[in-house]
N, C-alpha and C positions, 0 to 999 in steps of 0.2 A: 555682528553683535546681536546678542539675544535680548529679548525683553520678557522677563518673568513676572507674573503676578503672584503675590503671596497673600492668600485670603485670610480673613479674620476667623476668630473662633466661632464654630457652629455656622459658618457662612457657606452658601452654595455658590456655584459658578454663575447663577443668575444675577448675582450682585453686580456683575460686570456687563450685563446685556446692553446697557445704554451707552457704554464706552465704546468708541470706535478705534482707538489706537491699536496698532498691531501688536499682538503678544504671541509668544511661542508656546507658553504653557501657563495654566493657572494651577498653583499648588494649594491643595486643601490644607487646613490646619493639621490634620493627621499626617499628611505627607510631609509637612514641615517637621513634625515631631519625629517621624521615622527617618529623617535625614535625606529624603529624596531630593529636596530643593538644593541642598548642599552638594549632593553627588552630581547633579546635572550642572550646577554652576562650575564645579571644579573641572568638568569635562569640556567646557567651552572656553573660548578665548576671552570673553568678557560679556557683561550683561548690565542692562538697566533693570533695577528692581522697583516694582510698584507694590508697596506693602500697606495694607489696611489693618488697623487695630492690632491684633496679635501678629498679623503678617508684617506690620511695620516694625514690631519688635524683632521678628526674625530677620528682616532686612538689615536692621542696625547691627545685629549680631554677626551676620554674614559679612557686612562691611568691615567689622573689626577683625574677623577671623581670616578673611580673604581679600585684603585691600587691593591687591593687584588685579582682581577679577571684576570688582564693582566699578562700573563706569559712570553710573548715575543713580540717584534715588528719588522716588516720588513717595513721600510719607504721608499717609492719609489717616488722620485720627490716630497717630502713633505716639508711643511713649516709651522711654527706657525703663520705667517702673510703673506697674499698673496699680499696686496696692498703696493705701495711705499709710503714713507713719506719723503718728501724733507727736512723737518726741522731736522729730526733725522739722515738723511742719509741712512735710510733703503731702500734697493733695492727691487723693486717689480713691480707689474703691475700698470699702470696708468688707469684712468677711460676710456680713449680712447681705451686702449688695452682690457679692460674688455668688452666693447661694441663690439669690433672686434671679440672676442671669440664667443659672442652670434650670431653675423651675419655670422660668418664663419660656425658654425654648422647649422644654418638655411639655408644657401645657398648651402652648399656642403655636408650636412649630416656628416660633420666632416672629410670626406675622403681626406687625404693628407694635411689637414689644419694644423695639429700639427706635421708634419714631420714623417708621417707613412712610414716606409721603403717599397719599392716596393716589391710586392709578399707576404707581411705579411697581416694578418687579419686587417681590419679596426676596431680600438678599439672604435670608436665613433658612435653615433647614432643621428638621429634627434629626437626632443622631442617637446612637446607642449610649447607654449610661457610661460604659467604659471609655469611649472616645471623649465624651464630654468631661469626664473626670480627669483624663490625661491633660486635656487642654486647660482646664481650670487650675491644675497643679502647675502648669507652665506659667500661667498668668500670676499665680500666687508667688512663685519662687523667683522669677526672672528679675534681675536688677542690673542694668548695664551702665548706670550713671558713672561709677568710678572709672570704668574702662574707657568710656567715651570722653570723660573730662581729661583723662590722662593723655589722649592723643589730639585733643582739640587745639586749634580749630581744624576741622576736617575740610580739606581742599578738594571737594568733589561736587560736581553739579547736583543740586538737590532742590526739590520743591516740597514745601511743608504746608499741609492743609489741616485746619482745626475747625470744628463745629462750635458755634457760639453756645449752644444749649446742651452740649455733650455731657451726659451724666456719668459716663464711663471713663473717658480720658479728659482730665481737667485742663482748662486753658493754660494754667501755669506750667503744666507738664510740657505743653507744646512750646511755650516761651523758652523753657529751659533747653529744649531740643534745638530750637532755631538758633540759640546762642552758641551752639557748638560748631556751626557751619560758617564759613567765610562769606560774608555778604549775601546770605540767602534770606529771602523774605518769608515771613510767616503770613499765610492768607487765612484769616478767620472768616467763616461763612455765617453771615447774620441769620438768626432764626433756625439754623440747622441743628439736627441732632446727630447721632452717631453714624447713621447710614449714608455717609457721604458719597460712596460710589453711585448710588441711585439719585442723589440730590444734586450733585455737581459733575456729571459725567463730562460735560464740555470743558470745564476747567481742568479736569484731569487729563483729557486728551491734549489740550494745549500745553500742559506742563511736560508731558512725555515728548511731544514734538519739539518743544524748546530745548529740552535737555539733549535729545538726539542731535539737534542742529549744533548745539554747543560742543558736543563731543566730536562731531564731524569736522567742525572748524579747527578744533585743537589738533586733531589728527593730521589735517592738511598742513597746518603750521609746523607741526613736529616733523613732518616728512620732508620739508624744504631744507 
């Protein structure tokens, strides 16, 4: 069984430096947009997906498109819909905030822009304008709510983490997401912002280990 990490928009592999769990590959946001994560997933027998931010959205989409391949999910600051909708009351990012993300990464290489704790690896990187634009287009357009609601409750091992002070993924989004899974707890991290992989690496490690153990136990029972 594979373990794939799906990184966030404009995120570097350094985002996962403090995490110790075994992973077979970290897919950048561009590799996700290019379909490389999906290609590798379909070629393996099954995988646990660890998705942060935009990568969490990708993980949810892959779980919908390839339910037989996804054995477990660790969703870190993930949401099925990134943008706000005033008509429906859905909390999310405004277009102004979306543009601020692009400018923040462009001007600062992401360092400190998303609440990176002092002394921790900078989980973000500068990228070319075209790549950033493609990623922002994905964030703007993607909406998985109807598809997820249609198949809920999702009976799959999952862990869901949300930052208390996250200005990108709102707390209500994570609550909506947690409600789609059978008996899965939403862990809200007090005082944290969006950069959870460098803020709670130990909790993410524990979640991956717990999900893998749950899958192994299920496989043993199924084999009897």
